[in-house]
Every structure is written in C-alpha cells, then in structure tokens.
N, C-alpha and C positions, 0 to 999 in steps of 0.2 A: 352567485359567482364571487363575491367579495370574501366569503368563507374560504372558498379555494385558494384565492390569491393569497390569503395570510398563511395558509399551510405550506405553500410552495415557496414563497420568498425568493423568487428568482431575480437574478441580476441579468442584464441584457446578454453579455456574453455567454453566461451559463446556460441560458435558455437555449441559444442557437448550438452550442455544443452538445446539449442533451438531445435536441431534435436531430442533429446530424448523426449521433451516435445510434439513436434508435433507427434511422433510416438505413445506415449501413449494416446493422445487426441482422435484419431479416434478409435472408437470401431468396424468399419467394415473392418479393415484391415485383411488380412490372418492370421490365428493363427501361432505362432512361430512353425516350424515344423523341425524334424530332417529329415535326407535323407531317402526317401523311404516311409515315413509316409503319412496318409491321414487324413484329418479332418473329424470327425463325424458330422452329422447335428444335433444331439440331444445335449442338454445341460446337463453335467454330474453333480451330487451332489458332489461338490468339499469337502464337509465336511464328506462325508460318508467314513468309513473305513471298511465296511463289504465286498465290493468287490473291488479289486484293480483296478484303473483306467488304461484305455488303454493309449498308448502314444498320440494318437489324442485327447482323453478326457482331458488328464493332460494339453496339450497344450491350450486347450479351457479354462480350469481354469487359466493358467497363463494370457491369453489374458484379461479374465474378471478382474482378480486382477489388471493388469496394468491399464486397464481403470479406475478404481477407483482413481488412482493416477495422472490422467491426470491434474486435477486442480492444484495439488501440484507442478508438474514441470512447468506447464505454468505461474503459479503466483509467485511461489517462486524463480525459476531458470532462467526464460527466460526474457531477455531485449532487445530483437531484434524483430521487426515487422515480423511475419510469412508470410505476404503478399509478402514481398520482396523475401523471399526464393522461395515461391510458384510460383510467376511470372518469376523468373529466370529459374526455372526448366521447366516451360511450354515453354519457349524459346529454350530450348535445343532439338536437333534433336532426341536423346536418353536420356531421363531424368535420371541423376544419381547423387545422393547426393555425392557420393565419388568424381567424376570428378569435380562437383561444389566446394566441399571443397578444392580440389587441386588447381583449378584455382584462388580460392580467396587467396590462399597462406597458407592454414593449415599445420603446420609442424607435423612431427611424425607420429605415427600409430594410425590413426583415430579409428579403431574398438577398439583397447585397451582401448582408453580413454572412449569410449562409455560403455563398459563393467565396467570400473572403476566407472563412474558416477552411474550405476544402483546399485553397491555394495554400494556406498556411502549413497544412498537413503535407503538401508537396514540398515546400521549402524546408520545414522542420525535419521531417523523417525521411523523405525520398532523396531529395537533393544532397542532403548531408550524410546519407547511408546510415541513419541511425535507426533502422528498423529492427525491433527487438524480436528475435525468432520465438522467444517464449510467449509472445502475445499475438505477432502476426504469423499465423501458420502458412507454410507453403510458399513464403515470399521467393521470388526469383528475379533478382535485380536486373538481370539481362533482358528479361521480357517485361516485367512489371514496371520498371523505372520509366521506359519511354512511353508505355501505355498510359501511365498516370499523368504524364506531362502532357501527352495528347488530350487526354480528358479534361485536364484544367483548361486547356486552350478552347474547348468546345463548350465549356460551361454556359457562355453567353446564349448559345443556341437552345437551351432548355428553358421552356416558357414558365412563367411563374405559376400559372394555374396547374401545369403538369408536376411542377415541383411540389406545390401544396398537397395535391392528390397523392403523390408518391409517398411523401412523409407521413401524411395522415393515416394512409392505409398501412404503412410499415409499422407504425405505433399500435394500431389496433390489432394487427396480426401477430405481433411479437409475443413470444412465451414469456410470461411473467418470470422474474428471478426466482430461482429456488424451486420451480415447479418439477424440474427433473430430478431423478434420483442422484443423491449427492455422491454415493460411491461410484455409480456409473460415469458421472460427469468427470470424476477425478480418476476413474480407471483404477481405483484401489479399493479393496475390501477390508474395512476395518477389522482388526484382530478379535478373537473371543479370548476373553480372560477368565481363568479359573483359578482362584475365586475371582468374583467381580471386584473392580477397583474401589477402595474406600471412598466414600463421599462424605464431605463435611459441609455444613451450612455455609453460605455466603456471609461476609461480614456485614452486609448491608440489608439483606432480606428484601431487595427490590425485585426479585424474580429474574426470569431469563433475559439474556441479552438479545437484541433485535437488530436486523440490518437496516442501514439507512441510505444505502445506494452508493457508498464510496468504494475506495480502493481496498483491496486485500492483497497481500503478497502472495500470490499464487505460484505454484511450482516450487522451484528452489529459491530460497533466500541466500543472497550472498552477503557474509558478514566480513566487514573489514574492521580489524582491531588497530587502534592508534594508541599507544602508550606514550604519554607525554612526561618524560622525566628530567628534571632540572636538578642535576647532582649537587649543585651549590645550594639549593634550597632544602631538599631531603631526597631520599632514595627509598623505593619500596622494599618489601621483603623479597628475599632471594627468589622464591617461587612464585611471585605475583604474575609475571608475564606468561611463564610456561603453564601454570595451572588453569588460567583463564583461557588461554588457547586451547588447552586440552578440553575444557568444559564446552566451548563452543562446537568443537568437532564431535563430542559425545552427544550433546543435546540435539544436533539437528537430525540424528537418526535414532532418536529414543521413543519410548511409547509416551513420554511427556509430549513430544511434538504430534503424535498421532492424533491427540485430542483436537487438534486444529482442523482435521479434515472436515468437520461439519460446518465450519465457517466460511462459505462460499462467497464469491463476488457476484455481480450482476450477470455474468456468463456461466454461473454454477462452476467456476474453477476454484480449486481450494489449495491451501497451503500443503505441500507434500513433505518437504524436508528443508534442511538449511546446511551450508557448508562454510567452512573458514576460506574465504577467498583471498585473504592477504593480512599480513601483520607487519606493523611498522613501530620501531621504538624511536622516538625522537627526544633528543637530549638538548635542543636548544633552550635557552633561558627563558623563564616565565617572564611576560611583560611587567614593567615596573608597577602599573596599577594593580595588577593582580597580586604581585608580592606586598605591595602596601596595604591591601586589604586582609591579607593572610596574617600580617603582623599586627593587625589592628583589632582587638577583641570587641571593640564598641562599634566597629563599621556597620552600617545599615544593611541588614541581609538583602534588601530589595537592590541596593546598589551594588553589592558583592556579586549577586546572581547576574545583574546585567553586565558587569565587566567581564565576569567569567564566560558568560554566554557569547559576547563578542569575540573573546580571545579564542575559544574552542571552534567557533564557526570558521574564523580565519586560519586556525591551524588545519582543521579538516580540508579546507579549499587548497591550502599550500601542499600538503602532503598527497592529495589526490592529484593534483597537477603534476607533481614530481614523479609520482608512481603511475601515472596515466590510468587512474581509477575513474570510472564513469560516476559522476555525482548527479546525473539526470535520471537515471533509471530507479524506479521505486522499488525494484527488486533487490537493490543494493542499500544494505544498512551500514552505516559508519558507526561504530562503538568507539567513543574517545574517553580515555581513562588517564586524566592528568593527575599527577601525585601532589595535588592540594586538596584541601578540605573546603567544604561549604556547609555552613550550619543549618541552611534553609531547605536542603534536599539531600536524600540519599540517592537519588538518580532521577533523571528526566529523559523523556523522548520527544522529539520534535521533528522538523523537517528543514532542509536547506532552502534557502531561497536564491534562485539562480536566473539566468537570463538577463535581459535588458532591465535595468533599474531594480533587479531582484524580485521581479513580479512573478516568475515561474516558479512552480513548486518542484523541488529537486528531490534528491534521495533523501530518506528518513534518517535520523542520527539519534544516538544515545549517548548520555553524558552520565558517567558514573564518578563521582569525586572519590579521592582516597579516604575510605572509612577507617579511621584510626582505631585501635583496640580499646581505648577509652569510650566512656558513654558519649553518644552523639545527641541524646535527648530526643530521638525520633524513634517511633514504634518499632520500625523494622531494621533500622541501623544498629540497634543495640542488640542484636542476635549474639548470644555468648557460645552458641555451639560452634565447633570447628573440627570437622572431620578430618581435615587435612593438616591440623596443627599449625594453622596459619591464619589468626583471626581476621586481619585485614583482607586477605585473599577470599576466604570463605564469605565474609560480608559482600565483597564486591560481587562474586559469584551469585549470591542471592538477589541482591539488587539487579544485576544484569538478567537473571532469569525472569524477573517480574517485568522488566522493561522490553525484553524480547517479545513476550507474548502480547503485550499491548500494542507493540509496533507492528507485528506481523498481521494481526487482524484489524488494525485501524491506524495505517502508517500516516494518514493525514487527519485523524481524529474525527472522521465522518462515516465510520462503516459500522462496526459492532460495538454497541454499549447497551447499558440497561436504562431504565426510566429516569435514573439519577445522573446519567451521563458517565457512568464508570465502565471501563473495558473489563475484559477477562480477568486481568491480573489484579486490577484495582478491586474487584468484588471480593478478593480471597486474601487480603492482607489480615494476618493475625498477630497478636502479641508474642505467641510462642509458635514457631513452625509446628505443624502437624506431622504425625506418622514418623516420628523419629526413631530410628534404631538405635537402641541403647548401647549396641556393640560398635557400630560404626560411627555414631553421632551424626549421621546423616539421614536424609528421608528418601533418597533414591541412590541406586548403584548402577551405573551405565559402564559397560566395558571393564568392569572390575574397579571403577573408580567412584568414590562416595562424595555425595555433594548435598548441601541443604538448599533446596530451591522453593520458590513461592509456588502455591497451588494455582491452577487456572480453572476458571469456571466451565462447566460441562453442561450445555443446554439439555442434552439428552437425559442426563441423570439429575438434573436441577441441583447441582451443588458443586462444590470445589474438589478437584481430584489432582493427582500427580501423574495420571496415565488415563488414557480413553481413546475414542469415545466408547 
C-alpha cells in the first residue's frame, strides 16, 4: 500500500473531489436510498407537482440530477487519474473507499467533507447560475435548481455505510477514460488526407504524450485577445492587431486544430474548434516598475518576469471585469499581448488565480511579449521568415500558435504531456520552422492567409505535424 500512496500523492480536498466526481459519473449506480426504501423501476416526472413523488421516485430524480453534473466534477475538480483508484480498489479483498482513504492517510471526517463538497457545488454553480452548458448537458434551472437544493438539505439522511458502498461501487463500475472510440465520443470523423500529412521527429525523442487525468478544453475554446499598447512607450506594427485576430479566427477551424481531436479528457470529450470571442485594445500607460525594467538592460530577468506577470494578471482582471468576460470558465483563454519585451521568454501560458485569497483555478491565459525584429537570443523568437512582411507580427503568431496548442490540451499543466513533462507544442520546437513554402514563406495557408506556425505532436503518427490526426 505505501507504493500506491506514493503514486497517487493525494491532498485531502483533492481526494474528496475525485471520489465525488467518480460517484456522479456513473449513471448506473444504485439510487440514493433512505433506510427501508426501495427503488422504483419507472422514471418519475421530476418536474411534476400534481402528484407528490414517492421516496423511491425522488431518489431516482436525485440520481438523474447528479448524473448531469458528472462532467462538472470530473473536469473542474478532479486532478488525479481515476484509474489509480479503481485498480487499487480491485486489489482489495473487500473494496472500500473509506478503508482506502484511511490507508493513504486521509485525515478527519471523510463523510463530512463529502457532504460539504456537494453543498459547495450548490453554492458555486447552482445558486450563482454558473452552470456551463458545454459541460452540464440538459440542465433546466427551473426544475434542477430547486431539486438540487432539496437534495442538499437531505444529505444528512444518507448513512455513511450506504455512501461508502455507493461511491465504491461507482468507481469500480465506471468506464476507464479513453476506452470509448474518440471519434464517436466527439461525434466527429477525422478527415482523410491525400497525401498523408508530413511527419517530422519530435525535438526530444521522448515518445508519445500520455493523459494524466486533468483538464482539456473540450468543445469550443473561446479566445479573448487583449492588446496592451502604451503609445508613450512604443507602438506595434500597423498590422499587429488585425493580423493576429485574423490568425485566431483561421486557426480555430483549420486542419491544424483537427489534430487535437485525439486528445480527450476523462469523459472522452475532445477539443473541436476555437473562436475569437473578443478583442480589446488597451492604451493605458504601463506601470512604472514595468517601464523601469524595460529601460534597464541589466535588470534581473527573474525580477522582470515577476513584475510583468503581476501587471498582466491585473490587466486581464481589469479588462475582463469591464467587458463582463468570464474568468472562471476553463474554456475561456485570455491571450494578452503587451507591447513591451521580455528577454527571458517568447511566450508563456498559465492560469488565473481567482476566488477567495486567489485559491481557485480560473481561466487559462497566454502571455506574448512584443518580439522585436532584432535578435532575441531565443531559439524560436529569432525566426526570420515573414509571410506577411511584418516580422514582429509573424513572430507573435508563431509564438501564439505554440502556446495555444499547449493551453488547449493542458490548460492547468496536468493533462497531456510526455515523460519529460513536455506538452504537444513543446515537443516540436525546432531552430528552423519546417515545411516552409518558398513562395509564401509560410508553412500553412488557411482561408487564403499564410502563416508560420509551430508544429504539434501527433500521437497517432508519432511525430510532429501541421495537420492531423
């Protein structure tokens, strides 16, 4: 058992959220029952108030309601691979989630925390009307909201023993992630390419990427562009804003994006497309500490990055509040492109910290500094190709393509990566971008527009591609 405990490395809250997610995922588990009650074989009309529901019917309604929220638990709250829990339970002579939690070292009242987490879902998603229709399918606020509140009030009537049996059985019966057909799960048939896409070796040779149980931006990714331009400091090229916005629109419906169909989440949902959800040009002055670092060539790169990171996080929060953009949903990507340079990076992706004391993981964001035409001293910042005759903009597009791929398949850096912890894009960085068309000076042409983009790793072809799978 100690070996298993080292592999899982649970923290107490994560354990509970994992277990709750698995409980809600399986729709075939026994309905929640009070002592002495029996389940009915018929499906009741949970919205009907003409005839009071029996206890058994009410329990079936609760089960149907919780099943709707399975995706919300598994994708928003779970960051441990359920397969580890399932395999461990199967190795126990008498499977028991409570015993497993105790052996791993879970402290405190396990059942109390389970009930608290269910109440948190009611407060966070239900009461605040923040139910994401892309994750919670078929939610009907008029019916489901009062039913969920009623369920939470009756949590105390569910015995600890029944709760243990319910959750343990759900984990053992749940279908392992990725077992279903990916194309069927996404309801999309990958295209057939003639000739097949060119495949280049990855830059690290570490083999395929694997799934680690975290988030994937399934369905449509909403991309918000924030251009922070302080005219008193410097202005970007004239085509900077329009070309980057055009690139985002083109990339979201390209064969490049189709490669991501194979990278599913724990519910076998996959990324399907992306859209430009909003663009904002902010001309407020840069903070004085940012400007001071920009004017000091000897500034410590770590200090510069820390100062810049604080400034861009604050700018995203300010703009999002003004524009009423949701910074909680992991389907929303905020790409901020301030017109200042940073010698330590060509681009990074991270996530916002929201909620009380910044402890909640919010939307992912991408930071692309202004990449000047001069040499940056970085492998892929120094690209000299410019299909749009605008070196700074073409460099930004190249960096943005790389960051987007990593963000979509691992928005919280806990999803798809290889043995060296590199994501799909990180495996495919090369000194000279491959597959360049000498006529257009780009390596892709979408909707009649040429760009140079970073390759992305393709598990099916075991190499780096510009389209797939």
